[in-house]
N, C-alpha and C positions, 0 to 999 in steps of 0.2 A: 611427569610420569604419564605414559600412554597406556590406555586400557587395551586388553587383548582384542584382536580384530573380530573373532567369531566365537560363538559358544555352541557346542554341539547339541545342547538341549533347547536351542531356539531355532525354530523352523521359519524361514523367510520364503514366501511365495508371492508371485505376481497376482494381481487382481484379474481373475478369469471368469467369474460368474456373478450373477446378481447378488448372491449371498456374500461373496467376497467384497463387492462394492459397498454393500450395506454395512459390513464390518468395518471397512476403511472409513466410511463417513461417520459411523456412530462412535468410534473410539474416543473422541474428545469428551463425550459425556461421562466417560469413566475417569479420564485424566483430571477433569476440572470439577468434579461433582461437589467438592467442598470449597471451591474458589468463588468468593462473592463478587469478584471483579470480571470474571469471564462472561463474554456475551456469546451465547450459542448462535452459530450461523444457521441460516435457513437450509435445511437438508436439500430442498429442491434446487436451490441456487448452486450448492456445491456439486450436486449431481450433474447439473448442466456444465459446470466448469470441467468436470472430469470426463465429459463425453467427447472422445477423440474424433468421432465422426461429424460433430456439429460445431464444437467450440472453435472460433476462428483462429486462435493461437496455433492450432494444429495444422493450419495451412502451410506453416513453415517450420514445424517442430515435431518432435516425437517425445514420448515419455513412457516410463514404466512405473506403475503404482505397485508398491510392495507392502506386504503385511507381515509382521513378526508375531509368531505364536509360541507360547510355552505351555506344553501339556494341553494343547487345544484352546487355550485362552489367548485372546488378542492382547498383545502387550506393547505394540508399537506399529508405526507406519511411516512411509517415506515415498517421495516421488523422485526418480532420477530423470533429469530433463536435458534434452539436446535441442537447443534453439538455434536453428540455422541462420535466422535473421541476425542474432547476436554475433555468431561466428563470422558471417560475411561483413557485417558493419564494422566490427572492431578488429577483424583479422587476427583473432586469437582463439585458440582451441580450448575454450572454457565451457564446461557443462555446469549444471546446477542441481541442487537438491531443494525440495520444497515439501509443503504439507507434512512436515516432520512433527510427530508426536510420539512420546515414549513414557512409560512408567519410569520412576526414579531408579534406574538400573543401568550402570555403564555397559554391561554386557549386551543388553538389548540394543542400546544406541549404537555401540561399536559394530554389532552384527548388521544392523540396518545400513550404516555408513559404508561398511565393507561391500555389501551387495550393490548399493547404489554406485559406488566407485568402480566396481568391476564392470557394471553395465556401461558406464561412460568410457572406461578404458577400451572396451571392445569396439567402441565407435571412434577410437583414435583421439580422444580428448585428453588434455594434459593437466587440467585443473578442475576441481569441483568447488563451486561457490554457492553460498546460501546462508540462511534460508531465503529463498526467493520463490514465490508462488505464481507465476511462472517466469516473469521478467520484472524489471523495475517499473513497468507500467502497471503492475499488480501490487498486492500487499506483499511486503518483504521486510526483512530485517528481524533480528532477535532482540526482544526487549531485554536490556541489561541494566537499566536504571529507570526507576519511576513505577514501582509496582503497587503504589498506594492508591491508585485510582483506575477505573475501567478504561479500556481503549475507546477512542472515538471512531466514527464511521470509517470503514475500510482501512483501519490500522490494525497491525497484528498484536497478538498477546500470547504470553507463554509463562509457565512457572519459572521461578528464579533458578531452579536447578538445571535448566536446559543448557545454560552457559557452561557448566561443569561437564556435561555430557559431550558437548561439541568440542570444547577445548581439550578435554581429556583424550579425545580421539587423535588430536594433533592439528586441528584447524587453528589458523592464525587470523587475526583481525585483518580485513581488507579495507573496510571503510565504515565509519559511523554515520548514522542518519539522526538528525536532531528534531525534536518537537518542542515548540514554544507555546506557552499559555498566556492569554491576555484576558482580562475581565473588563466589565463595563465601568469599574471603579477607577481604571487607569486614566489619569489626566494627561492627554496628549500635550507635549510641550508646545507652548505658543510659537516658539522658534520653528518647530517642525510644521505647524499649521501655516505659518507665513511662507515657509519655503515651498511647500507643495502647491500652494495657491499661485505663487510666483512661477513655478515650473509649468503649471497648467496654462497660465496666461502667456508666458514667454514662448512656449513651444507650440501654442495653439492646439492644445490637446482637448479632445472631446471625450468625456466619459459617459458611457451609456449602458443600460442593462440589456439583458437578453430580450429579443422580441420573439415571443413564442409563435406568433402567426407566421414568422419567417424562419421556422426552426431549421429547415433543411439548409437554407443559405447560411444561417448562423453556425451550423455544424461545419460547413465548409470553411468558414473563417477560423474556427477553432483548429481544424486540421492544419490549415496554412501556418498558423502561428506556432502551434504545439511542436510539430516536427522540426520547424526552423529554429525555434527558441532553445530546445533541449539538445540539439544535435551534438554539442561538444561536452555535455555532462557525462560524468563517469557512469558507466553501466547503461547509458540510455540506448534504447533500440527504437527506431521509428515505428509507429503503429501503422498497420495497413488500413486501407479504407474500410475493410470489413470489420476489423477490430474496433476502429473508432465508431463506426455505425452501431456495432453491438453495444459498446459501452454507453453511447449516447442514448440508445433505446432503454437501457437499464436505469441510467441516472435521471432521465427526463421525468420519470415517475416521482422523484423526490426532490428535484432541484427547485430552489426558490429563485425565480427569474431575476429578482432584485439583487441577488448575490452572485450572479454571473455577469461580470462587467467587462466591457471592451474599451480599450483606449485607442482612439483613432487620431491620426495626424494628417490633416488635409485629405480626409476621406479614406486614407489607407489604414487598415488594421495594424496596430503596432504592438499591442499586448492584450492579454486577457487574464482575468483572475476568476477562479471558481471557488466559492465557499458553499459547502453543503450543510444543511441541518443535520445534527447528529442523531440519525434515526436509530443508532444503537441504544439510545435511552429507552426507546419503545421496544425494539427488537429483543432486548434482554428478557422481556416478559413472555415472548411467544414460545420460548424453549425449542426453537428450531422448526416449528410447524405452523403454518397459517391456518390449517383446519384440524379439528372443527372449531376450536376456540382461539387459536393464535391470532387470527386476523382481528377479532374483536378486541383482544388485549392490546394489539399493536395500535389500533385506532384510538383506544382509550388513553394509552400512555403517550401517544403522539402529542397530545395537548401540553405535555410537560416538557417538551424539548425546548431548552433555553441555551443550547450550545451549538456552535457551528465550527466546521473545520475548513480551513483554506486547503483544498485538495490539490489544486494545481495552479501554477502561475507561470506564464511565459512571456518573454519580451524578445522581439526580433533583435538579432545581434546589432544591427545598425542603430538601434535606439537605446542600447544599454549605456550605463554610466552617465545617464542624463537625469537621474532622479525619478524616473517613472516607477521604479520599484517602490519607493517610499510613497509616491502618490497613490498607487493602486492599493497598497496596504491601508493607507489612511482612508481612502474612499470606502472600501468594503467594511472597514471597522466602523465608520460613522453610520453607514446604512444599517449594519447589523445591530448596533446599539439602538438606533431609532426604531427598529422592528421588534425590539424586546429581547434580543439575545444577550444574555448576561456574561457569557464566557465564549472564548474562541481558542482554537488550536491552529497553529501554523505548522504544518508538517507534510512530508518530511523535507528537511533541508540538509544537503551534504555538509559534513563538518568543515570542509575546506572551501565552501561557497561563501567567501567573505562578504560579498555585497549583500546577499540575501540574509545572512545571519545578522549583519549590521543593521539592515533595514528593520528586521523584527525587533531587535534590541532597542533601536531608536524609537519605536512605537511604544515601548514600555513593556514588551512581552518578556517572559521569563523562561529560560531553558528548564524544562521539567521532566522530559523523558529522553532516553537515548536508546537507539536501536543499532545493532551491529550486524554487518555482513562479513562472513568468513571465507577464507580460501584454504584449500588443501591440495598439495601437488599429487598428481596421479602417477608420476614416473616412479 
């Protein structure tokens, strides 16, 4: 059964004023006020991401931020997104929805989806896909399994009822994204240890950490590997230099240099893996603001971070299927445990990426969360 498309008592308007923007940003504090696992985002960070005049994504994209109100009360929000980089790279007329939040009311959600769909139709797009905040280079996917723990850094989170709202409108599954968990209690099989050491020696692979003194050169190496390694992945869109520089500037503040590893073969960068300390453990206590007390809380709780997330991992195509995936997982796991991290998440991995899923499972990691991206035809 599909819910009705629009409700006459729900008013949907675009963000046009500072007051609208504030309402758009603040809505999650209403939706999640009784949810112990929700991690409040920094309002200042979200405000930067929504700034169309400065955020680098908008060099090749446009978006409409919409707010739903009932009797003057904000009850939902959504972004309709047209990403020209995706359209050009994949040669498909796909638009996106993101930043979706709604009270548990199918009419609110259906009205939001209808307005977003209409905005995309007017731009000659044929499918609406999401949730994606803005592309697969950002946080994306609807949590559909694994609600018993908080999200880790830069992973999305939502109430369980969102799946009913999205599927009730008529969206169908496009792809699942998987998250694996591993702890320091896992005993890496001796066979795997022997294999990765053999691969390292046989292929003459050098593994080294990030050199902070050469940060600009290191970023260039990441750019080279990232866009080459992910080129054929479902939904992937190459990042522009400005997007990568912006992301690097944000992440360098929290990166642990020992957990950004490069694999080099005869001096050529072949792969890299980046694991980030889970700053969400500390961010949860700031309640969205660094001042006046949020920063102090963040610094205090930073000491308790014992989780890391493998955020991204890329291998150049010519070096694939040679065991480098297992080697990199092994190396970052060993270093993480030695540094006192007790838990790690490998996320996200496409459900049909057999090699990467197998590498995670061979390490002893367990599938513990599942995220879903949906499609809805606009014709």
